[in-house]
C-alpha positions in Angstrom: 99.8 175.9 35.1 102.5 173.1 35.6 101.9 171.9 39.0 102.8 168.6 40.9 101.4 167.9 44.0 103.2 165.2 46.2 100.7 162.8 48.6 101.0 159.7 50.4 103.9 160.6 53.4 103.2 160.2 56.8 104.6 158.3 59.8 105.4 154.7 59.6 107.1 151.9 62.0 110.3 150.2 60.8 109.3 147.6 58.5 106.3 149.6 57.5 105.0 150.7 53.8 103.9 153.8 52.2 103.1 154.3 48.5 103.7 158.0 47.7 101.8 159.6 44.4 102.8 162.6 42.4 99.8 163.9 40.5 100.7 166.2 37.8 98.4 168.6 36.0 99.1 171.4 33.3 100.8 169.0 30.5 100.8 165.2 29.6 103.2 163.0 31.2 103.1 161.0 28.4 106.5 162.4 27.0 107.8 163.8 30.5 110.5 161.0 32.7 109.9 161.6 36.6 112.1 161.0 39.1 111.6 161.0 42.9 114.0 162.6 45.4 114.5 162.8 49.0 116.5 165.3 51.3 116.9 164.5 55.1 117.4 167.4 57.5 121.1 168.6 57.1 121.7 166.3 53.9 122.0 167.0 50.3 118.8 165.9 48.0 119.5 162.6 46.9 118.1 160.8 44.1 115.8 157.8 44.9 114.4 156.3 42.0 113.2 157.6 38.4 110.9 156.2 35.1 111.8 157.1 32.0 109.1 158.4 29.3 110.0 156.2 26.4 110.5 152.9 27.2 109.5 153.5 31.0 112.8 151.9 32.3 113.6 152.3 36.1 116.4 153.3 37.6 117.1 153.1 41.6 119.2 154.1 44.7 121.7 151.3 45.8 120.0 152.0 49.3 116.3 151.6 47.7 117.0 148.8 45.5 114.7 145.9 46.2 112.3 147.9 48.6 110.8 150.6 46.6 109.2 150.3 42.9 108.3 152.8 40.8 105.5 153.4 38.2 103.3 155.3 36.2 99.8 155.7 34.8 99.8 157.9 32.2 96.4 158.1 31.8 95.7 159.2 35.5 99.0 161.5 35.0 100.3 160.1 38.4 103.5 158.6 39.4 103.9 156.1 42.3 106.6 155.3 44.4 105.7 152.1 46.2 108.3 152.1 49.4 108.5 148.6 51.9 110.4 147.9 54.5 111.2 151.5 55.6 114.0 152.3 57.5 114.4 155.0 59.8 117.2 156.4 57.0 114.5 156.9 54.5 113.1 159.5 56.8 113.2 162.4 54.5 111.3 165.3 52.6 110.6 163.4 49.3 109.9 165.2 46.2 108.5 164.4 42.5 110.4 166.1 39.1 110.1 165.9 35.9 112.2 166.3 32.7 110.8 166.1 29.1 111.7 162.8 26.7 114.1 160.3 27.6 116.7 159.8 31.1 120.1 160.7 30.0 123.1 158.9 31.3 122.6 159.5 35.0 118.8 159.4 36.0 119.3 161.6 39.6 120.6 164.7 38.4 118.7 168.0 39.8 118.9 169.8 37.5 117.8 168.0 34.6 114.5 167.8 36.2 112.5 170.9 34.6 109.4 170.8 37.0 109.2 170.2 41.1 106.9 169.3 43.6 106.7 170.7 46.9 107.2 167.3 48.7 105.4 165.2 51.4 107.0 164.3 54.5 108.1 160.8 55.2 109.1 159.4 58.9 110.0 156.2 59.8 110.4 155.6 63.3 109.1 153.6 66.7 
């Protein structure tokens, strides 16, 4: 049974940090690319970061470049999103998702991702 479980969300003050985890079970992550998306209330889901299966290339939305870092530990079947210098506009539900093989020309196309987690809430507020 395929399962993606996000964790690590919570309430943090502006400028703070959080590390999200996406634990995958039911298959090996070795052959899958992983993406992080987020959705704020009243807004569309947007891509945040992704990491390819093949050469571990990483991709970031302009809004998070230099602040967020994606990484993967295939031995643990887990992907991480380190989020630093958090801003109120980062508040959203964060989802991880996987797609088999390498990432295509656009790393943030939701329908390219086959399996999704249930999401974890991140709230940045003073």
